[in-house]
Steps between C-alpha positions, in 0.01 A plus 500: 500500500495351151814438302472475127769313311549557135709251310665611184482265206766235523644373179584145599600252233468132576816305422488184294587300815211653694262429215630145465460433872148644502406284203653197671310568824172522307581174322600319820187615684288313244677164530270223618693178432751315709878530516565216258272630229597868512860521624662549161238747380544695825879506458486605132277793594727594790806497274312711243424757773876545538546546125596147393359341186181325611553222243848385596686422821795720591843350437607273784150439631282191503161378616466193722865494607590167662625532856649182643527453876714212630279221629180667376303502180574760234303820537438774248540875521241678284760736358875545534703776338869436541725807508757538222857482615679828440875502448692812584 
């Protein structure tokens, strides 16, 4: 017994987020350098995928955020985006 399936044409529109994430995935797949040389470029492209301006950091965010641990040397987070305080 053979079953034939016929699919009707599907009008599917890709959202800007889907397109941005696809573009980002294609970009990231081509990276060849190490973490230190490409971290900021990677993060700018990731932010752009979510609709942020690729040339500026979002408000409240920073690269190479200093994290101090008592009794240890200072370490650095590649990217920190602090939440804005909302007053009700």
